[in-house]
ROKOLMAR-100230 format. One record per residue (C-alpha): x, y, z. Coordinates in steps of 0.1 Angstrom, whole numbers, plus 5000, padded with zeros to 4 digits. Layout:
// residues N
{pt {X, Y, Z}}
...
END
This chain:
// residues 70
{pt {5067, 4919, 5046}}
{pt {5034, 4919, 5039}}
{pt {5012, 4952, 5030}}
{pt {4979, 4963, 5033}}
{pt {4959, 4998, 5029}}
{pt {4934, 5008, 5060}}
{pt {4907, 5018, 5034}}
{pt {4887, 5032, 5063}}
{pt {4909, 5064, 5066}}
{pt {4926, 5063, 5033}}
{pt {4921, 5098, 5015}}
{pt {4928, 5089, 4979}}
{pt {4955, 5110, 4982}}
{pt {4977, 5088, 4952}}
{pt {5008, 5086, 4972}}
{pt {5010, 5049, 4976}}
{pt {5001, 5039, 4941}}
{pt {5022, 5065, 4925}}
{pt {5053, 5057, 4947}}
{pt {5045, 5016, 4946}}
{pt {5024, 5011, 4918}}
{pt {5035, 4974, 4917}}
{pt {5021, 4967, 4949}}
{pt {4992, 4992, 4951}}
{pt {4964, 5005, 4931}}
{pt {4929, 5022, 4935}}
{pt {4894, 5018, 4929}}
{pt {4871, 5038, 4909}}
{pt {4868, 5062, 4942}}
{pt {4905, 5067, 4942}}
{pt {4908, 5046, 4977}}
{pt {4936, 5027, 4976}}
{pt {4946, 4988, 4982}}
{pt {4977, 4964, 4978}}
{pt {4970, 4949, 4947}}
{pt {4993, 4919, 4954}}
{pt {4966, 4901, 4972}}
{pt {4935, 4923, 4968}}
{pt {4942, 4938, 5004}}
{pt {4939, 4906, 5024}}
{pt {4979, 4911, 5035}}
{pt {4984, 4872, 5029}}
{pt {5012, 4875, 4999}}
{pt {5050, 4884, 5008}}
{pt {5066, 4917, 4988}}
{pt {5092, 4911, 4969}}
{pt {5128, 4923, 4987}}
{pt {5131, 4946, 4957}}
{pt {5102, 4967, 4964}}
{pt {5107, 4969, 5002}}
{pt {5126, 5006, 4997}}
{pt {5092, 5021, 4975}}
{pt {5068, 4998, 5001}}
{pt {5088, 5019, 5028}}
{pt {5085, 5055, 5013}}
{pt {5048, 5048, 5006}}
{pt {5042, 5040, 5040}}
{pt {5064, 5070, 5053}}
{pt {5046, 5093, 5024}}
{pt {5007, 5083, 5037}}
{pt {4992, 5116, 5054}}
{pt {4969, 5094, 5072}}
{pt {4989, 5065, 5081}}
{pt {4968, 5040, 5060}}
{pt {4994, 5022, 5044}}
{pt {4999, 4990, 5070}}
{pt {5033, 4971, 5073}}
{pt {5039, 4935, 5086}}
{pt {5075, 4922, 5087}}
{pt {5079, 4886, 5087}}
END
């Protein structure tokens, strides 16, 4: 699984990086991004983080968390 944040729709609510700080972080404005690969969706997420990433996806109020299954 790979992930990124649609930074155009992110409202900086903080849900994703609160739920899964191993994968998501935010910039100085609070806009989230996938810290594993600088939001490029090029690195696979470790399977041990799968549940947290899915939780972040489901809790995003603007559907800005993007997931892609390999």
